N, C-alpha and C positions, 0 to 999 in steps of 0.2 A: 436493524442489524447493526451491532456495535463493531467498530473496527479500530485499529490502532493507527493513529496519525503518525506518519513518518517524520513529521517536523514538530512533533509535540515538545520535544526537548530543545533547549536553547543551544546546546552544544552538538556539533556534528557527530561526535563519537557516540551519542545516544540514539542516533537514527537507526532504523531497520535497514538491513542490506537489501539490495535488489532481489537477491535470491529468496530472502525471507518474505518479502512483500509478495512475490510471485507464488511461493509455496502456500502462503496464507490465502491468497486469492483463489488458487486452484482448489484448495480444501473447502473454502466457503462456497464456491460455485458448485462443487460436486455434492455438497450437502444441502444446497438450497432447496427450498420447498417448491420453487417455481422457476421457470425460465427467466422471468423478470428479475427475481432475486439473484439468479446467477449472473445476469448482465450487470446488475448493480454492483456485485462483488468485483466483477472484471473492471467496471468503470472506476470504482474506488481505487483499485490497484493501479490503474493507469494514472490517476490523479496523484497517488502516493509516489509513484515512480517519477512523475514530473516534478513534484515537490523535492524529492531527493536529488534530482539532477540540479535543481536550482541551488540547493544547499551545498552540493559538491562544487559547483562553479563559484559560489560565494566564498567558500572556505578553502578552495584549492584542493 
């Protein structure tokens, strides 16, 4: 399952917003072929949100 990494770009203005991360995760979970895939989508979103929080703290 391919996902977009919230910290893929070097500049903070290129990151996904929290709302976009959550929206993408909900869509991926709803369309997942199994409960495990849905949990993977949710876990990936949590990781992306944590990464985003770190970027926001780093760049203010």
